[in-house]
One Martini backbone bead per residue (centre of mass of N, CA, C, O) as a GRO file, in nm:
protein
  139
    1UNK     BB    1 -17.963   5.844   3.891
    2UNK     BB    2 -17.760   5.894   4.149
    3UNK     BB    3 -17.639   5.740   4.438
    4UNK     BB    4 -17.585   5.787   4.772
    5UNK     BB    5 -17.391   5.717   5.033
    6UNK     BB    6 -17.482   5.670   5.390
    7UNK     BB    7 -17.267   5.515   5.560
    8UNK     BB    8 -17.083   5.750   5.663
    9UNK     BB    9 -17.302   5.895   5.833
   10UNK     BB   10 -17.380   5.659   6.018
   11UNK     BB   11 -17.097   5.607   6.137
   12UNK     BB   12 -17.068   5.886   6.266
   13UNK     BB   13 -17.321   5.874   6.450
   14UNK     BB   14 -17.244   5.609   6.596
   15UNK     BB   15 -16.980   5.709   6.717
   16UNK     BB   16 -17.102   5.934   6.889
   17UNK     BB   17 -17.281   5.750   7.061
   18UNK     BB   18 -17.050   5.576   7.179
   19UNK     BB   19 -16.899   5.808   7.316
   20UNK     BB   20 -17.128   5.900   7.503
   21UNK     BB   21 -17.172   5.631   7.649
   22UNK     BB   22 -16.882   5.596   7.752
   23UNK     BB   23 -16.877   5.859   7.919
   24UNK     BB   24 -17.116   5.786   8.107
   25UNK     BB   25 -16.995   5.528   8.226
   26UNK     BB   26 -16.737   5.654   8.337
   27UNK     BB   27 -16.878   5.860   8.520
   28UNK     BB   28 -17.031   5.650   8.695
   29UNK     BB   29 -16.776   5.508   8.803
   30UNK     BB   30 -16.648   5.749   8.946
   31UNK     BB   31 -16.884   5.817   9.134
   32UNK     BB   32 -16.899   5.538   9.270
   33UNK     BB   33 -16.613   5.541   9.391
   34UNK     BB   34 -16.647   5.789   9.568
   35UNK     BB   35 -16.879   5.680   9.740
   36UNK     BB   36 -16.735   5.421   9.845
   37UNK     BB   37 -16.495   5.566   9.982
   38UNK     BB   38 -16.668   5.723  10.188
   39UNK     BB   39 -16.799   5.468  10.320
   40UNK     BB   40 -16.535   5.324  10.415
   41UNK     BB   41 -16.465   5.615  10.562
   42UNK     BB   42 -16.565   5.705  10.848
   43UNK     BB   43 -16.485   5.995  10.978
   44UNK     BB   44 -16.223   6.120  10.815
   45UNK     BB   45 -16.190   6.407  10.976
   46UNK     BB   46 -16.085   6.222  11.198
   47UNK     BB   47 -15.897   6.105  11.437
   48UNK     BB   48 -15.748   5.840  11.569
   49UNK     BB   49 -15.761   5.660  11.848
   50UNK     BB   50 -15.519   5.609  12.075
   51UNK     BB   51 -15.467   5.350  12.280
   52UNK     BB   52 -15.213   5.435  12.434
   53UNK     BB   53 -15.305   5.720  12.516
   54UNK     BB   54 -15.560   5.627  12.660
   55UNK     BB   55 -15.422   5.437  12.872
   56UNK     BB   56 -15.227   5.649  12.998
   57UNK     BB   57 -15.429   5.935  12.943
   58UNK     BB   58 -15.756   6.014  12.919
   59UNK     BB   59 -15.789   6.303  13.048
   60UNK     BB   60 -15.615   6.458  12.826
   61UNK     BB   61 -15.857   6.397  12.599
   62UNK     BB   62 -16.065   6.576  12.691
   63UNK     BB   63 -16.298   6.713  12.445
   64UNK     BB   64 -16.229   6.521  12.222
   65UNK     BB   65 -16.243   6.401  11.886
   66UNK     BB   66 -16.299   6.065  11.750
   67UNK     BB   67 -16.202   5.761  11.589
   68UNK     BB   68 -16.363   5.430  11.615
   69UNK     BB   69 -16.276   5.090  11.540
   70UNK     BB   70 -16.479   4.782  11.566
   71UNK     BB   71 -16.567   4.511  11.779
   72UNK     BB   72 -16.816   4.376  11.955
   73UNK     BB   73 -16.793   4.199  12.260
   74UNK     BB   74 -16.979   4.372  12.465
   75UNK     BB   75 -17.283   4.427  12.655
   76UNK     BB   76 -17.282   4.561  12.967
   77UNK     BB   77 -17.502   4.809  12.963
   78UNK     BB   78 -17.867   4.887  13.001
   79UNK     BB   79 -18.067   5.185  12.954
   80UNK     BB   80 -18.332   5.376  12.844
   81UNK     BB   81 -18.212   5.666  12.949
   82UNK     BB   82 -17.876   5.623  12.906
   83UNK     BB   83 -17.815   5.354  12.762
   84UNK     BB   84 -17.493   5.210  12.665
   85UNK     BB   85 -17.235   4.973  12.740
   86UNK     BB   86 -16.943   4.899  12.557
   87UNK     BB   87 -16.721   4.657  12.408
   88UNK     BB   88 -16.426   4.739  12.210
   89UNK     BB   89 -16.242   4.592  11.958
   90UNK     BB   90 -15.923   4.704  11.851
   91UNK     BB   91 -15.749   4.769  11.527
   92UNK     BB   92 -15.472   4.920  11.414
   93UNK     BB   93 -15.248   5.006  11.166
   94UNK     BB   94 -14.991   5.011  11.390
   95UNK     BB   95 -15.077   4.747  11.591
   96UNK     BB   96 -15.287   4.837  11.773
   97UNK     BB   97 -15.442   4.700  12.067
   98UNK     BB   98 -15.784   4.684  12.211
   99UNK     BB   99 -16.010   4.771  12.483
  100UNK     BB  100 -16.317   4.953  12.487
  101UNK     BB  101 -16.520   5.176  12.651
  102UNK     BB  102 -16.856   5.269  12.540
  103UNK     BB  103 -17.081   5.529  12.544
  104UNK     BB  104 -17.430   5.494  12.446
  105UNK     BB  105 -17.664   5.689  12.398
  106UNK     BB  106 -18.010   5.700  12.361
  107UNK     BB  107 -18.007   5.893  12.092
  108UNK     BB  108 -17.854   5.646  11.946
  109UNK     BB  109 -18.074   5.471  11.702
  110UNK     BB  110 -17.983   5.396  11.402
  111UNK     BB  111 -17.820   5.149  11.523
  112UNK     BB  112 -17.799   4.809  11.572
  113UNK     BB  113 -17.625   4.675  11.824
  114UNK     BB  114 -17.399   4.401  11.774
  115UNK     BB  115 -17.256   4.128  11.862
  116UNK     BB  116 -16.969   4.088  11.643
  117UNK     BB  117 -16.980   4.363  11.514
  118UNK     BB  118 -16.886   4.628  11.299
  119UNK     BB  119 -16.772   4.965  11.388
  120UNK     BB  120 -16.805   5.327  11.372
  121UNK     BB  121 -16.696   5.587  11.591
  122UNK     BB  122 -16.797   5.891  11.729
  123UNK     BB  123 -16.598   6.044  11.979
  124UNK     BB  124 -16.602   6.169  12.319
  125UNK     BB  125 -16.412   6.278  12.577
  126UNK     BB  126 -16.473   6.293  12.891
  127UNK     BB  127 -16.389   6.394  13.208
  128UNK     BB  128 -16.341   6.077  13.296
  129UNK     BB  129 -16.233   5.921  13.019
  130UNK     BB  130 -16.493   5.854  12.848
  131UNK     BB  131 -16.626   5.732  12.573
  132UNK     BB  132 -16.865   5.912  12.371
  133UNK     BB  133 -17.111   5.871  12.156
  134UNK     BB  134 -17.222   6.061  11.861
  135UNK     BB  135 -17.169   5.833  11.640
  136UNK     BB  136 -17.278   5.564  11.405
  137UNK     BB  137 -17.131   5.301  11.189
  138UNK     BB  138 -17.152   5.058  10.978
  139UNK     BB  139 -16.923   4.833  10.809
   0.00000   0.00000   0.00000
């Protein structure tokens, strides 16, 4: 009785397993990249606050929401019921640099704001022309 070689069947099934594993790894890498890209740019649906426009006429921006990124230079004032006022040094992609005062209300307690650390803020310009934080993410 003659024996049949099973090596061709095993190699076909091993090839299929390798293809499935490679597709799963590739899919995991693509999903990971998408997640990391979203984390890298917080509040990407908002436009960045122009430092020049803000310094020229902040009152004209009142009621609008913006994204501001930068490093905390000083924590100027803190009260348990009103929140804190911070000084944020910003550097934007088009070369604009400046320091903004941002009011962080007491309700925004997700992130411990530290002097010298970088954060991205979702801010709304109030009637007086002061940016008020609506949300904050650590960079």
